[in-house]
C-alpha positions in Angstrom: 14.7 -66.5 -120.6 17.2 -68.2 -122.7 16.9 -71.1 -120.6 13.0 -71.1 -121.1 13.1 -71.5 -124.6 15.9 -74.4 -124.5 13.1 -75.9 -122.0 11.0 -75.8 -125.3 13.3 -77.1 -127.6 13.7 -80.0 -125.2 10.7 -80.9 -124.7 9.8 -81.0 -128.5 13.1 -83.4 -128.9 10.8 -86.6 -130.0 9.0 -84.9 -132.9 11.5 -84.8 -135.3 12.5 -88.7 -135.8 8.4 -89.1 -135.6 8.0 -86.0 -138.1 11.4 -87.9 -140.7 10.1 -91.4 -139.7 6.1 -90.4 -141.4 7.6 -88.1 -144.3 10.3 -91.1 -145.1 8.0 -94.3 -144.5 8.5 -96.8 -145.9 11.5 -95.6 -147.7 13.3 -95.7 -144.5 13.5 -99.7 -145.3 16.1 -100.9 -147.1 13.4 -103.8 -149.2 11.4 -100.8 -150.2 14.5 -98.4 -150.4 16.1 -100.6 -153.2 13.0 -101.2 -155.6 13.8 -99.0 -158.3 12.5 -95.1 -158.5 9.7 -95.9 -156.6 11.4 -97.0 -154.4 12.7 -93.1 -153.3 8.6 -91.8 -152.5 7.4 -92.5 -149.3 3.8 -93.3 -148.8 2.6 -89.5 -147.9 3.6 -88.7 -151.7 2.2 -91.6 -153.5 -1.0 -90.9 -152.0 -0.8 -87.3 -152.6 0.2 -88.1 -156.3 -2.2 -91.2 -156.5 -5.2 -89.8 -154.9 -4.7 -86.3 -157.7 -4.3 -88.7 -161.1 -7.4 -90.8 -159.3 -9.5 -87.3 -159.2 -8.4 -85.9 -162.3 -9.8 -88.8 -164.3 -13.1 -89.3 -162.2 -13.7 -85.8 -162.4 -12.9 -85.4 -166.5 -9.4 -83.4 -166.0 -11.5 -80.3 -164.0 -8.4 -79.0 -164.4 -8.5 -78.0 -168.1 -11.4 -75.8 -167.3 -11.9 -72.7 -169.0 -9.6 -70.6 -167.4 -12.1 -66.8 -168.9 -14.8 -68.5 -166.9 -13.4 -69.1 -163.5 -11.9 -65.4 -163.9 -15.6 -64.2 -164.4 -16.9 -66.1 -161.4 -13.9 -64.5 -158.9 -14.6 -61.4 -160.3 -18.8 -60.9 -160.4 -20.0 -58.9 -157.3 -21.4 -61.1 -154.2 -24.9 -62.3 -154.6 -25.7 -61.4 -150.8 -24.4 -59.4 -148.0 -23.0 -62.5 -146.6 -19.2 -64.3 -146.2 -16.2 -62.8 -148.8 -16.1 -62.5 -152.3 -14.7 -65.2 -154.3 -11.8 -63.2 -155.1 -11.3 -62.6 -151.6 -11.4 -66.3 -150.8 -9.1 -66.4 -153.9 -6.4 -63.8 -152.1 -6.6 -65.6 -148.8 -5.8 -68.8 -150.2 -3.0 -67.6 -152.1 -1.9 -65.9 -148.9 -1.4 -69.2 -147.6 -0.2 -70.9 -151.1 1.8 -68.3 -152.0 4.8 -68.3 -148.8 8.3 -69.0 -148.0 8.0 -72.4 -149.4 8.0 -70.9 -153.1 11.4 -69.8 -152.7 13.3 -71.0 -149.8 11.2 -75.0 -151.1 11.8 -74.5 -155.0 15.3 -73.7 -154.1 15.7 -76.7 -152.1 14.2 -78.9 -154.2 16.7 -78.1 -157.1 19.6 -78.1 -155.1 19.0 -81.8 -153.9 17.4 -82.7 -157.0 18.5 -80.6 -159.8 16.5 -78.7 -162.6 14.7 -81.7 -163.3 12.6 -81.4 -159.9 11.3 -78.7 -161.3 9.6 -80.5 -164.3 8.1 -83.0 -161.3 6.9 -80.1 -159.7 4.7 -79.1 -162.3 3.3 -82.3 -162.8 2.5 -83.0 -159.2 0.7 -79.6 -159.6 -1.3 -80.6 -162.4 -2.7 -83.1 -160.7 -2.9 -81.1 -157.4 -5.4 -79.2 -158.8 -8.3 -81.8 -159.3 -7.3 -82.4 -155.3 -7.8 -78.9 -154.9 -11.3 -79.2 -156.6 -12.4 -81.9 -154.9 -11.5 -80.5 -151.0 -12.7 -76.8 -151.9 -16.2 -78.0 -152.9 -17.2 -79.9 -150.5 -15.6 -77.3 -147.5 -18.3 -75.1 -149.9 -21.1 -77.6 -149.8 -21.0 -78.3 -145.8 -20.6 -74.9 -145.0 -22.4 -72.8 -142.1 -23.9 -69.1 -142.0 -22.5 -67.5 -138.9 -24.3 -64.3 -139.0 -22.8 -62.6 -141.6 -20.1 -64.6 -142.1 -20.1 -68.1 -143.4 -17.4 -71.0 -141.6 -16.4 -74.2 -143.2 -13.5 -76.1 -144.1 -12.1 -79.8 -142.7 -13.6 -80.1 -139.7 -17.1 -79.3 -140.8 -16.9 -81.8 -143.9 -15.2 -84.0 -142.1 -18.1 -84.4 -139.4 -20.5 -85.0 -141.7 -19.1 -88.0 -144.3 -17.4 -89.3 -141.0 -20.9 -90.4 -139.9 -22.3 -86.7 -138.5 -20.4 -87.0 -135.4 -19.9 -84.3 -133.2 -16.3 -85.9 -131.3 -15.2 -86.0 -135.4 -14.9 -82.7 -136.3 -13.6 -81.7 -132.7 -11.0 -83.7 -133.0 -10.2 -82.2 -136.5 -10.3 -78.5 -135.4 -8.1 -79.8 -132.4 -5.6 -81.0 -134.9 -5.9 -78.1 -137.6 -5.8 -75.4 -134.9 -2.6 -76.4 -133.4 -1.3 -77.4 -137.1 -1.9 -73.3 -137.6 -0.6 -71.6 -134.7 2.5 -73.9 -134.4 3.2 -72.9 -137.7 3.1 -69.2 -137.1 6.8 -68.9 -135.1 8.8 -70.3 -138.3 6.5 -67.8 -140.5 8.1 -65.0 -138.0 11.4 -66.4 -138.5 11.3 -65.7 -142.0 9.5 -62.3 -141.5 12.3 -61.6 -139.8 15.3 -63.2 -141.9 14.0 -61.1 -145.1 13.9 -57.5 -142.7 16.8 -58.1 -141.4 18.8 -59.3 -144.9 17.6 -55.9 -145.8 19.1 -53.6 -143.2 22.2 -55.6 -143.8 22.1 -54.9 -147.0 21.2 -51.4 -146.5 23.7 -50.7 -143.7 26.5 -52.9 -145.3 26.9 -54.3 -142.0 26.0 -57.8 -140.4 23.5 -56.6 -137.6 23.8 -58.7 -134.1 20.0 -60.5 -133.5 19.9 -58.3 -130.3 20.4 -54.8 -131.8 17.6 -51.9 -132.1 17.0 -52.8 -135.6 15.5 -56.1 -134.6 13.7 -54.8 -131.0 11.6 -52.4 -133.6 11.0 -55.1 -136.1 9.6 -57.1 -133.6 7.6 -54.6 -131.8 5.9 -53.7 -135.2 5.4 -56.8 -136.6 3.2 -57.9 -133.0 1.4 -54.5 -133.4 0.7 -55.2 -137.1 -0.3 -59.0 -136.8 -2.4 -58.2 -133.3 -4.3 -54.9 -135.2 -5.1 -57.0 -138.3 -6.2 -60.3 -136.5 -7.8 -59.1 -133.9 -10.1 -57.1 -136.5 -11.8 -60.9 -137.7 -12.0 -62.1 -141.1 -13.3 -59.2 -142.7 -10.3 -56.9 -141.9 -7.8 -60.2 -143.0 -8.9 -60.7 -146.2 -8.8 -56.5 -146.6 -5.3 -56.6 -146.0 -4.8 -59.8 -148.1 -6.8 -57.9 -151.2 -3.8 -55.9 -151.1 -0.4 -57.8 -149.6 -1.2 -60.7 -151.6 -1.3 -58.8 -155.2 1.2 -56.7 -154.2 3.5 -59.5 -153.4 2.7 -61.8 -156.7 3.2 -58.9 -158.9 5.9 -57.1 -157.2 7.8 -60.5 -157.3 6.8 -62.0 -160.7 7.3 -58.7 -162.4 11.4 -58.5 -161.3 11.3 -62.1 -161.4 10.8 -61.4 -165.1 12.8 -58.5 -165.5 15.7 -60.5 -164.4 14.7 -63.5 -166.7 14.5 -60.8 -170.2 18.1 -59.5 -169.0 19.2 -63.0 -168.7 17.2 -64.0 -172.7 19.5 -66.3 -174.2 20.2 -68.5 -171.1 16.4 -69.7 -171.4 16.9 -72.6 -173.5 20.0 -73.3 -171.2 17.0 -73.2 -168.6 14.4 -75.6 -170.7 17.1 -78.0 -171.5 18.1 -78.9 -167.6 14.4 -78.7 -166.9 13.6 -81.2 -169.2 16.9 -83.2 -169.6 17.3 -82.9 -165.6 14.2 -84.8 -165.1 15.0 -88.0 -167.3 18.3 -88.0 -166.8 19.8 -86.0 -163.6 23.0 -84.2 -163.4 25.8 -86.9 -161.7 26.3 -84.1 -159.1 22.4 -84.8 -157.8 23.5 -88.8 -158.0 22.3 -89.0 -161.5 18.9 -91.4 -160.2 15.6 -89.7 -161.9 13.8 -90.9 -158.4 15.8 -88.3 -156.5 14.9 -85.3 -158.9 11.0 -86.8 -159.4 10.9 -86.9 -155.3 12.2 -83.9 -154.4 10.1 -82.0 -156.9 6.9 -84.0 -156.1 7.1 -83.5 -152.4 8.2 -79.7 -152.6 5.8 -78.7 -155.0 2.8 -80.9 -153.0 4.0 -79.0 -150.1 4.0 -75.4 -151.8 0.7 -75.4 -153.5 -1.0 -77.5 -150.4 -3.4 -79.1 -152.7 -4.9 -82.3 -149.9 -3.5 -81.1 -146.9 -7.1 -79.6 -146.1 -5.1 -76.1 -145.0 -7.2 -74.6 -148.2 -10.6 -75.5 -147.3 -10.4 -73.1 -144.5 -10.3 -70.4 -147.0 -12.7 -71.8 -149.7 -15.6 -72.3 -147.1 -16.4 -68.6 -146.4 -16.8 -67.6 -149.8 -20.2 -66.3 -151.2 -21.1 -68.6 -154.4 -23.8 -69.9 -156.0 -22.5 -73.2 -156.2 -20.2 -75.1 -154.8 -18.1 -75.9 -157.6 -17.6 -72.3 -158.4 -14.8 -72.2 -155.4 -13.8 -75.6 -156.3 -12.5 -74.2 -159.8 -11.4 -71.0 -158.2 -9.0 -73.0 -155.2 -7.3 -75.0 -158.2 -6.6 -72.4 -160.1 -4.9 -71.4 -156.7 -2.6 -74.1 -157.3 -1.7 -72.9 -160.7 -1.2 -70.2 -160.3 1.6 -70.6 -157.2 3.0 -73.6 -159.0 3.0 -72.8 -162.5 3.7 -68.8 -162.4 5.4 -68.1 -158.8 7.4 -71.3 -158.2 8.8 -71.7 -162.1 9.9 -68.1 -161.6 12.1 -69.2 -158.6 13.6 -71.9 -160.7 14.1 -70.0 -163.9 16.6 -67.6 -161.2 17.8 -70.7 -159.7 18.5 -73.1 -162.6 19.9 -69.8 -165.1 22.1 -68.8 -162.7 24.6 -71.7 -162.4 24.7 -71.8 -159.0 23.2 -75.1 -158.5 26.1 -76.5 -160.3 28.6 -76.0 -157.4 29.8 -72.7 -156.7 29.1 -69.4 -154.8 32.0 -67.2 -155.6 34.4 -69.6 -154.8 32.6 -71.0 -151.7 32.2 -74.5 -151.4 29.0 -75.5 -153.0 27.6 -77.7 -149.4 28.6 -74.9 -146.9 25.9 -72.6 -148.8 23.1 -74.9 -150.0 22.3 -75.8 -146.5 20.6 -72.1 -146.9 18.2 -72.1 -149.8 17.5 -68.3 -148.9 21.0 -67.6 -149.5 21.4 -69.6 -152.3 18.8 -68.4 -154.1 19.7 -64.3 -153.3 23.3 -65.1 -154.8 21.4 -66.3 -157.6 19.3 -63.1 -157.8 22.9 -60.7 -157.7 24.5 -63.4 -160.3 22.1 -62.7 -162.9 22.0 -58.5 -162.5 23.9 -56.3 -163.0 26.5 -55.0 -160.3 25.0 -51.6 -160.4 22.1 -52.6 -159.2 22.2 -55.7 -157.5 21.7 -54.4 -153.7 18.5 -52.5 -154.9 17.0 -55.9 -156.9 18.5 -58.5 -153.8 16.1 -55.8 -151.6 13.1 -56.1 -153.6 13.2 -59.7 -154.0 13.7 -60.0 -149.4 10.6 -57.4 -149.7 8.4 -60.2 -151.4 10.0 -62.8 -148.9 8.9 -61.1 -145.8 5.9 -60.2 -147.8 5.0 -64.1 -148.7 5.8 -65.0 -144.5 3.7 -62.2 -143.4 0.7 -62.5 -145.5 0.9 -66.4 -144.6 1.7 -65.8 -140.4 -1.9 -63.9 -141.4 -3.5 -66.6 -143.0 -2.4 -69.3 -140.5 -3.8 -67.6 -137.5 -7.0 -66.9 -139.4 -7.7 -70.4 -140.7 -7.1 -71.5 -137.1 -10.2 -69.1 -135.9 -12.4 -70.3 -138.7 -11.8 -74.0 -137.8 -12.0 -73.0 -134.4 -15.9 -71.9 -135.0 -16.6 -75.9 -135.0 -15.8 -75.7 -131.7 -17.3 -73.0 -129.9 -18.7 -69.8 -132.1 -18.7 -68.2 -128.7 -16.9 -64.0 -128.6 -14.7 -65.1 -126.5 -13.4 -68.4 -127.8 -12.7 -66.5 -130.9 -11.1 -64.1 -129.3 -9.3 -65.9 -127.6 -8.0 -68.0 -130.7 -7.2 -64.5 -132.1 -5.1 -63.2 -129.0 -3.3 -66.7 -128.8 -2.5 -66.6 -132.1 -0.8 -62.8 -132.3 -0.3 -62.1 -128.8 1.4 -65.5 -128.1 2.8 -67.5 -131.0 3.9 -64.6 -132.6 6.0 -62.7 -129.7 7.1 -66.2 -129.4 8.4 -66.6 -132.4 10.3 -63.2 -132.2 11.2 -63.8 -128.5 13.4 -66.8 -130.3 14.9 -64.6 -133.4 16.0 -62.2 -130.4 17.6 -65.0 -128.5 19.6 -66.3 -131.0 17.9 -69.4 -131.0 16.3 -71.2 -133.7 14.5 -74.2 -131.9 14.6 -77.0 -134.4 12.7 -79.2 -132.8 9.9 -77.0 -132.5 9.9 -76.4 -136.0 10.0 -79.9 -136.7 6.6 -79.9 -135.1 5.1 -77.9 -138.3 6.6 -80.6 -140.9 4.7 -83.5 -138.3 1.7 -81.5 -138.4 2.0 -80.9 -142.1 1.3 -84.9 -142.6 -0.6 -85.3 -140.5 -3.2 -83.6 -141.8 -2.5 -85.1 -145.6 -3.6 -88.5 -143.4 -6.6 -87.0 -142.1 -7.9 -85.1 -145.0 -6.9 -87.6 -148.4 -8.9 -90.6 -146.8 -12.3 -87.8 -145.7 -11.5 -87.1 -149.6 -11.6 -90.3 -150.9 -14.6 -91.2 -148.6 -16.5 -87.9 -149.7 -16.0 -88.2 -153.7 -19.2 -89.3 -154.5 -21.0 -86.1 -153.3 -18.7 -83.8 -154.6 -19.1 -86.1 -158.3 -23.1 -85.6 -158.0 -22.2 -81.7 -157.6 -20.4 -81.9 -160.2 -23.0 -83.5 -162.5 -25.3 -81.1 -161.0 -23.1 -78.1 -162.2 -22.5 -79.2 -165.7 -26.6 -79.7 -166.5 -27.6 -77.2 -165.0 -24.3 -74.7 -166.5 -23.8 -73.1 -163.2 -27.3 -72.2 -161.8 -28.2 -71.7 -158.4 -27.6 -75.1 -156.1 -29.8 -76.6 -153.7 -28.4 -79.9 -152.2 -31.8 -82.1 -152.2 -30.7 -82.0 -155.6 -27.6 -84.6 -155.2 -29.6 -86.5 -152.1 -27.8 -84.5 -149.1 -29.5 -81.7 -146.7 -27.0 -79.2 -145.3 -27.1 -75.9 -143.7 -26.6 -73.7 -146.0 -27.4 -75.3 -149.6 -31.1 -76.0 -148.3 -32.9 -72.7 -149.8 -35.9 -72.7 -152.5 -34.6 -72.6 -155.6 -36.7 -69.3 -156.2 -35.1 -67.5 -153.9 -31.5 -68.4 -155.0 -32.6 -67.8 -158.9 -34.4 -64.3 -158.2 -30.7 -63.2 -155.9 -28.3 -64.3 -159.0 -31.2 -62.3 -161.6 -30.7 -59.2 -159.4 -26.8 -59.4 -159.3 -26.7 -59.9 -163.2 -29.3 -56.9 -164.1 -26.6 -55.0 -161.2 -23.7 -56.3 -163.2 -25.7 -54.9 -166.8 
């Protein structure tokens, strides 16, 4: 078995250099890298930030929309029995956004770029909210009906925007399925890391990966994933509707308690973040570009704005107007970065761990493991008597972050696969491959004591590929979103008909009378 894993790792040996090159381009060229500040940024990061600024201006700062109105959209009853509620779609999107990267990614950004990276993460998230609005609105505009469900997302709107050619959508669907499924094993690894750390803390000893505990974890994880995934999107959203609020509330509540315990350190936190954004600590090179680049990159990779990944969740929602889901998913970016990532930042910065030592250990020896740095920060900030309990709770949150992301990846692969075929056998095949092939594969690598860095690098490569595919499509199709937004503002969210903005779609073609009757009926029920 170990030979098989080594063979797989060797097979993907060419991936890491390609991934690094694309993410770093053109910073890997000396002439560009020597440009002050800008030379710290890769093309991918400049592209994501640039379109975020552009969309913000063109939509007249859509991210500043009244939050109360967005919440009302999420909480209202569905207008039909088709699709899932706006709230369920939000939760499924947050299942993906609020993943392990909200802990290890933010810890990594601070440990490499200093506390100032968090400030630039906030800036990136603000503009990323506009990008999320654009892609989610397009996903809604070109969604299609499948029995009592909706399907849609990048392959569907990509096809319509790029000449309405089926081969385009098929290509985008295949790329996304590969992206999603190859992100499953790393998330499986994160689940094991969380539960394994809990087991180590409870028993007081380090358990080997071949121990009975790890085999039990593998069996339970595979069984749970299979049961949920094989039930389809509705079963997945039924569980994410419960798990996402639990993980978010538990994590934020515990983080808030830790902050309250260390209230005198809050001014220190804001000082380090603000000052570090413009005058970074010498420990991190003393250059603004380092903090800026780390904050922007990690922030965008955490909230996923511009990657097209959340468009699958946006498309399955039942809304009266395409823009409504754009507002909802934009709020998801805010909650992911401004709330959850900031909570992580509070703990890591206030603990002082990033300044160089952990219980006498050299900083370089521990910062390679971001989860170790984070948990050490947590233990530093809480009383010794409850340190183990708090550590266990945070590991539970980390495990839930990974588990819901895992469910989201497989579900989004299924939604994307509907573009290729909506046949029951084909869709079931995607579910089987995700839950009974890729999840067990990730579990087996853990049990074998391997991490397969070359295979994991494939997920990094697919991230940049998704950005390079999705962003140009958003730029080409942006005029449709502006028309839809103008329609929303003019009609104040009245039932939408796509012909009003000069485009024919499969779903938004029903007569206005039918939609207004449905909306009025729902309002009577709510009142």
